C-alpha positions in Angstrom: 48.8 2.4 -22.9 48.3 -1.1 -21.7 45.2 -3.1 -22.4 44.4 -5.7 -19.7 42.1 -8.6 -20.6 41.0 -10.6 -17.6 37.8 -12.5 -17.2 36.2 -10.3 -19.9 37.2 -7.1 -18.3 39.2 -4.5 -20.3 40.9 -1.5 -18.8 43.6 0.9 -19.7 46.6 1.8 -17.6 48.9 4.6 -18.4 52.4 5.4 -17.1 52.8 9.2 -16.8 56.6 8.9 -16.5 57.1 8.7 -20.2 56.2 11.1 -23.1 53.4 9.8 -25.2 52.2 10.4 -28.7 48.6 10.5 -30.0 46.8 7.4 -28.9 48.5 7.2 -25.6 51.6 5.2 -26.6 55.1 6.0 -25.4 57.5 7.4 -28.0 60.9 5.9 -28.8 60.3 2.7 -26.9 59.8 -1.0 -27.8 56.0 -1.8 -27.7 55.4 -5.2 -26.2 52.4 -7.5 -26.2 52.4 -10.2 -23.4 50.4 -13.4 -24.1 50.6 -15.6 -21.0 47.7 -17.5 -19.4 49.1 -17.7 -15.8 48.1 -14.4 -14.2 50.9 -14.2 -11.7 53.6 -14.9 -14.4 51.9 -12.3 -16.7 51.8 -9.7 -14.0 55.4 -10.3 -13.2 56.4 -9.9 -16.9 54.4 -6.7 -17.2 55.9 -5.3 -14.1 59.6 -5.9 -15.0 59.2 -4.8 -18.6 57.6 -1.5 -17.5 60.7 -0.8 -15.4 62.8 -0.6 -18.5 63.0 2.9 -19.9 63.1 1.7 -23.5 60.1 -0.7 -23.2 56.3 -0.5 -22.7 53.6 -3.1 -22.4 50.7 -2.0 -24.8 48.5 -5.1 -24.2 48.3 -8.3 -22.3 46.1 -11.4 -22.4 45.9 -15.0 -21.2 44.1 -16.3 -24.4 45.7 -17.3 -27.7 42.9 -16.0 -29.9 42.8 -12.7 -28.1 46.6 -12.5 -28.5 46.2 -12.6 -32.3 43.4 -10.1 -32.2 45.3 -7.7 -29.9 48.3 -8.0 -32.1 46.2 -6.8 -35.1 44.8 -4.0 -33.0 48.0 -2.7 -31.5 50.7 -3.8 -33.9 53.3 -4.2 -31.1 57.0 -4.3 -31.9 57.5 -7.5 -29.9 55.1 -10.2 -28.8 56.0 -12.5 -25.9 54.0 -15.7 -26.6 53.3 -18.7 -24.4 52.8 -22.0 -26.1 50.0 -23.4 -24.0 46.9 -21.1 -23.7 43.2 -21.5 -23.9 41.2 -20.5 -26.9 44.1 -21.0 -29.3 47.6 -22.3 -28.6 50.7 -20.2 -29.0 51.9 -21.8 -32.3 48.6 -21.2 -34.1 48.4 -17.7 -32.6 51.8 -17.1 -34.2 50.6 -18.4 -37.5 47.6 -16.0 -37.4 49.7 -13.0 -36.6 52.3 -13.8 -39.3 49.5 -14.3 -41.8 48.6 -10.6 -41.1 52.3 -9.5 -41.0 55.0 -11.9 -42.1 57.7 -9.8 -40.4 56.0 -9.8 -37.0 58.6 -10.2 -34.3 57.6 -12.9 -31.8 59.4 -14.4 -28.9 58.2 -17.7 -27.5 58.4 -17.7 -23.7 57.4 -21.1 -22.2 58.1 -23.8 -19.7 58.3 -26.4 -22.5 61.8 -27.3 -23.8 61.1 -30.5 -25.8 62.6 -30.7 -29.3 59.2 -30.8 -31.0 57.9 -27.8 -29.0 61.0 -25.8 -30.0 60.7 -26.9 -33.6 57.0 -26.0 -33.9 57.5 -22.6 -32.3 60.4 -21.7 -34.6 58.8 -23.2 -37.7 55.7 -21.0 -37.0 58.0 -18.0 -37.3 59.1 -17.0 -33.8 62.4 -15.1 -33.7 63.4 -16.6 -30.3 62.5 -19.3 -27.9 63.1 -18.7 -24.2 62.2 -20.7 -21.1 60.5 -19.0 -18.2 63.4 -19.5 -15.9 65.4 -17.1 -18.1 67.2 -14.3 -16.2 65.5 -10.9 -16.6 68.7 -9.4 -18.2 68.7 -12.1 -20.8 65.0 -11.5 -21.5 65.6 -7.8 -22.0 68.6 -8.5 -24.2 66.4 -10.9 -26.3 63.7 -8.3 -26.7 66.2 -5.7 -27.9 68.0 -8.1 -30.2 64.7 -9.3 -31.8 63.4 -5.8 -32.1 66.6 -4.9 -34.0 65.8 -7.6 -36.5 68.1 -10.3 -35.2 67.5 -13.9 -34.0 68.2 -14.7 -30.3 68.6 -18.3 -29.3 70.1 -19.7 -26.1 72.8 -22.3 -26.8 70.6 -25.2 -25.6 67.8 -24.3 -28.0 70.2 -23.7 -30.9 71.7 -27.1 -30.2 68.4 -28.9 -30.4 67.5 -27.2 -33.6 70.9 -28.1 -35.0 70.3 -31.8 -34.7 69.0 -31.8 -38.2 72.5 -31.1 -39.6 73.1 -31.8 -43.3 76.2 -33.2 -44.9 76.0 -31.1 -48.1 78.3 -28.1 -48.1 77.2 -24.6 -48.8 78.6 -22.7 -51.8 80.5 -19.4 -51.3 77.5 -17.5 -52.7 75.1 -19.4 -50.4 77.4 -18.4 -47.5 77.2 -14.8 -48.5 73.4 -15.0 -48.7 73.3 -16.7 -45.3 75.4 -13.9 -43.6 73.0 -11.3 -45.0 70.0 -13.3 -43.8 71.6 -13.3 -40.3 71.8 -9.5 -40.5 68.0 -9.5 -40.9 68.0 -8.3 -44.5 65.1 -9.1 -46.8 65.6 -10.7 -50.2 65.4 -7.4 -52.1 68.3 -5.9 -50.1 70.3 -9.0 -50.3 70.0 -8.9 -54.1 71.1 -5.3 -54.1 74.1 -6.0 -51.9 75.2 -9.0 -54.0 74.1 -7.4 -57.4 71.8 -10.3 -58.2 68.1 -10.4 -58.8 65.6 -11.1 -56.1 64.6 -14.3 -57.9 68.2 -15.5 -57.7 68.2 -14.7 -54.0 65.1 -16.7 -53.5 66.7 -19.6 -55.3 69.8 -19.4 -53.0 67.6 -19.2 -49.9 65.6 -22.3 -51.0 68.9 -24.2 -51.6 70.1 -23.1 -48.1 66.9 -24.4 -46.5 67.3 -27.7 -48.3 71.0 -28.1 -47.4 70.5 -27.1 -43.8 67.3 -29.1 -43.5 65.3 -26.2 -42.1 62.0 -24.5 -42.9 62.6 -20.9 -41.9 65.3 -18.2 -41.8 65.3 -18.4 -38.0 66.1 -22.1 -38.1 68.7 -21.5 -40.8 70.5 -18.9 -38.7 70.3 -21.2 -35.6 71.9 -24.1 -37.4 74.5 -21.9 -39.1 75.5 -20.5 -35.7 75.8 -24.0 -34.2 78.0 -25.1 -37.1 80.1 -22.0 -37.1 79.1 -21.1 -40.6 78.7 -17.4 -39.8 82.2 -17.2 -38.5 83.8 -18.5 -41.7 
C-alpha cells in the first residue's frame, strides 16, 4: 500500500503483483518511505523502487513534517529523506523520527554535497548520504545494506567525514568494539560477545567517539573505513 500526499490529497495505490498481509502491505519486502519535495523526482524514485521485487513504497510525501508523521504511522524499514523540504527540513525530520525510534534506518538523498550538509545529516542519525545523481543500482544496494543494519557511504562522502581525523590511537579493545559496531550490533550484544558489561561497552564507545572526533556510530564507522581501521 502506498500513501500519496499531494496538495492535501491522500490516496492509496496497491500493486496486485505481490502477496500482501493484513493491512495491505507486501510480505518479505523492504518497506520504503520516500520524502522528496520535487514531484518529478519523487515519482521517479517511487517508480524504480516499485520495480524491485524485494522493495515496496508504503508512503510518499514532499513535506518534512508529514514525513515524520508518516514514519510514525507506517514504521517503514527504510526512509529516503531529502534535506530541503517545506514544513520541516530533512535534518529535523530525522531528529523527530529518531526520537520516536532511535534505530530508524534513514538514507539522506539530496543534491547538496557540502561538508556541513553531510555532517548535519549524519549527525542527525542517517545511515547513509547519497546524491541524487546516484546510479539506480547503487541506490538499491544502499537500501539493502542499510536495511541489513550496515552503513553505506560513497567514498567521497566518507572522505569528507574523515577530515576530522584524530591523532590518538585506539586500544585493541576499542578496535574490537569498533568492528562490532560496524556489524550493526547494539551495546548489549557487543558486551555479550566480548564478555564485558554494557556499561563498559558504553565507556569504550564514548572513548571511540572522542578519539575519532565523531558524534555518532555512523560517523565512527565512516572515519574507521577511511583510515583502514576495520581492516586491521
